[in-house]
N, C-alpha and C positions, 0 to 999 in steps of 0.2 A: 615387573614380570621376573617367573623366576625358570629355571633350567636344573632340571634335578638330573644327578646323577648317582647308581647305588653301586657300592663295590663292597671289598672288605678292608680292614685297617691296613692288612700286610699289603695291598695293594696301590696303597696309595703314593703316585711319583713324588719323588724329591722336587720340592719346591724353585729351587734354583735349575733343574731340569727341563721344568716344566715352565717357569719363563725365558728359558732358551727357544724353546719349540716356537714361543709367541714372538721373540725377537725375530725368527726367520720370517715367522708369517708378517710380518708385519712392516720387516725392512726397519723398526724402530727399537729404541730400548723400552724393555715393559718396567716402569717403576712401581714402588713399593711408596709406602706412606713412609715417612722419613725413620718415625721411631724402629718400624719395622725393618726396615732397610738394615739398621743398624743390625739387629735382632740377626737377621739371617748370614749378614759378615760375621756374628761373635758365637754364631752358634746357641744362641739364646732362647730355649722356650719355655712359655709360659705355663704349658701344662703338663703335664709328663706322660701320658698317653701320645699326643698330640706333634708327629716328627716334625713338622712346621712353627716358627716363632709363636703364631697363635691362630687360635680354633677361626675368626672372620681375618682374610687378610684382602686386604685394601690396591686393586692394580689400575694405574694411569697410563697415558703417554702426554709426555708434558708436551704444552702447545696446541694440544688435541682434544682436550679432556675437559668436562665439567666436574664434571661426578664419577667417573672410573667407574667400574664393577668392582662385585665384589666376591670370594670368594668363602662359604662359611662350611665348616666341619662338626655334623648331627650325627653325634657316634651313638650306637644301641647293643653294646656287646662290641662283639665283634665288626658289627656289618658296620657299615660307614656311608649316610649321604652327604656329598659335596653338591652345594645349591650356589648355582650361580647367579649373582642376581643383575639383572638388566634395571637400569632407576630411570624415573621418570627425567624428563629436561637434560637427560645425557646427551652429549653426541652425538653424531651420526658412530666416530671410531670407537666413543665407548659403546656401543650398542655392537659393535663387528667385534669388539673386543673383547666383549660377555660370550658371544658365540664362539667365538674361536677357543675363547677358554674351557667350555666348557664341550667343547670338540676333542680339545685335546688330551684336557680328561679321561675321556670315552676313551679315548686310542690309545692312552696310555696306561689306563687303569684293567684294559682290557673288558669295559661293561657291555650290558647287554647293548646299552642304548642310552639316549637321552629323554626326560620326561619334560617338555615344554607346558607351562602354564599351572594352574590349581585345580581344575577342570577335567583335563586329560590325563589319562592314565594307559596314551598309545607310549612308546618307545620310539622314538627315531633315532635311526642313522644318523652319522655326522652331516654326511653328504645331504638326508633326508633334513635335517636342522639347516640346515648353511642355506637350502632350497625356498625352505619356507620363512624366512626370517631375513636374509640377507638379499634375494634376488628380486623382494618386494619390500618397499619401505614402508607400507600401509601400515604395518602395526607400531612399528615404529614411533610414527608419526599420531601414531592414538594414543602412545604412552605419554609420549612431549604437550600433546593438548590437553589430558587431565590433570597432568603437575600444573599448566600454564593455568588453566580457570580453575585451580584449587588455590596459585596466587592472585588470582584477579580476583578471587571473591577476600582473603586477606587485606589487600592494600586498600581496595574501596571501599569493600562493607566495614572493616573493625581498622580502615589508618593503620596496622603493621607492617612491622619491619621484616621479612622473611628472608631468615638464614638459610642458603642452599648451594650447596657444591661436594665434594669431598674430598679424597687425599690431595689433588692438584690447589686446592684452595676453596674458600668459602666467599659468597657472593652476600650480599644485605641487598633484596629490594623490597621497594618502596616506596611510598607519595615519590621522595624526590627522582627516582629513578623512570620511576612509571610514567610523571609528567615531560621528564628530558626527552624518553624514548614515544612519547604522545600514544600512547597504547589501550584507550581507552575504546577507540573504534574498533580496531585489531580482533581476531576471532581464532579460533583453527589455528591451520597451521601457521600464518603469518604471525598470530601472536608470541606462538609457540618458537617461530625462527627470533623473533624481535627481543623475547627473555636468553634466549643460546647467545646470542649477539653481546647482549648486557653481561651475562655472568662470565661470559669468554672475555670483555673486555675488561673487568675489574679482575677476577683468575690473574689473567698474563699481564696486567697493566701495561694495555696497548696503546702505545706512543709514550709512554714513561722508561724505555727501558734503560737508560743510563740513570737513573734514579735508585738509591742507596734504602734497601728493606730496615727501617729506625728500629735501634736495639730497642728492645724494651727491658723495665726494669722494674720490680716487687721494693715497694718501699715501706716500710716496715716501723713503724710509731711506737713509743716505749708503752706504750698505752692499752696495744694490741691489736690499731686500726692500723689498716694496711690498702694501700691502694697501688695500681698498674699504671707506669706512664710508657711514655717513648720518648725517648731522647731525640730530641733534635740542637741541632750544632749550625754554625754559620758554614758558609761558602760549600754547602753540602746538601742535594737536592733530593728529597728522602718518600718513601713512599708510608703513608702510614695506616697500617692497617689497625682494624677495630678496637678502641681501647676504652679506659676512663679519663685520663689525664696526657695532654702533652707535657713535658718534663723540659726547662729551659732555666740559663744562668747566663748573668753578664760576664763572667770569667769562669766557663768551664776547665781550664787550662792552668789557669795561673794561679792567683793568690788563694792559699787553704783559706778555709772557711768563706771563700764568697755563699751567698743567698743562692738557694736552688729553688727555683720559683715550677708553678703547676698552672697550667691552663689548661679549663674542661675542654674536652672534645668537642663537645656539640657551641665551642665559642672561637673554635677554632678559623671560621670563613669571615667571623666578625674582626677577627684578630691578623688575618692574614688574608681581605677580601679579594687582591691583585693577585696572589699568588696560590690559591690552592685550588687545586681543578679534582673534583667530584668524580671516582670511577663507579660509586653507584651510592647507598643511601651512608654508607659509614665506612668505606675508605677510600682514600682518596692522594692525592700527588701533592707534596708541596713542593715549591720551587725554591731555589738554594736561594738564602738572603744573605748578602754581602760581608762580609767582616768590616767593616770601615763604616758601615751601618748600624752593627748586631746590638751595638749599645741603646743607641739610638733606640731603635723597635721597641726593645723589651721596657725603656720609659716609656715611649708613647702607649704600650697597651697595659703598663700598672694595672690600671685599674680591675681588670680582667683576669690579674694572678694572685695566687695566693703562697703564700713564702709555704715550704713542706713540713718545718719545725710545726710553725702556727698551727698548719689546718691536721696535724698527725696531732698535736697534741688536745685539738680540744674537748676528745672523748676521754671521760675521767678513766682513772684507773682501778676496777673494781678491786682488786686486793694488793696492795702497793708492794711493792718489795723492796726495802732499804737499797739505793744504790751503793757501788762499791767505791770506797775513795778517790775522788777526783772526776769520777762518773757526773754528766747531766742527763737526771732522769729524764727529761723531754726532746734528749738526741732522738734523728732519726737513725735506722741501721738502713743502709743503701747495698741493694744486691741485684747482681745480673738475675734475671729471669729466661731460662733459656729459649730458645727462637725456635717458633712452630715454623714448621716448614712453610705456610701462608705469610 
């Protein structure tokens, strides 16, 4: 559902002030996606005419959001439309955040009103909008049920994994999660509630608050092939967010040149069956592997592992570049991958 506010470019309020208004309304800190929060702090503007960091701003409340809400600026000359997006399968808090954001914009811009939905051209005052969308939750559940039925079709009819979420994080809902929820018999509001709970469990990593988010790395081979892997170390319980591979080594901090191994992500449950707790179809928590049994565990799962340099050296080099003196042309370059919020 869309909530549209029409104004002039010069009347658009500063984003920090708008966020302060919403903080007061909710008694909580309204957050931006990670890169937008940094851009706002640093005064970065992606588009010359736009006083905000970008034309599309993502808002959410930590611990209460699944999909958050988006504010989209659409310019035509000096005229400006600010579209607030209320997303399907967002939490009731997200829905409230979208409504209150549209109301705060209307009040700060001195706009004539807010247009609700695609078909209506009726201008609503903020209090009228609150009455229509917040005093009764029927429209909210209608939006949720539409999203839930779309996920049902994708999972049951196509066997797909649906990635759904927003700036707070992304959940992967597929056959594994569907079977755990026993969702096939659920419908309407019940199915929506089950999926919302599953999304929040994954995004918030409920029950695994003491686990550390595994560090992602990009591994580049000299052939041009590269993979993304999450680093797992001994004595460290880890949250593993969707990736291609898990990166392991018998000796991460000791002998230089100790081999690095890649474990395909789909083999994680086979490698550590008693230690993996799946949050959804592609995100999981891995209990700590004690340091005193680490080398033995690596040896046990060695048939599932590939050496990094060996795997990345398999692809032929289309245009060989002569190696510099003393340089190994098959050597893999390792670099840290910037951490995503989730």
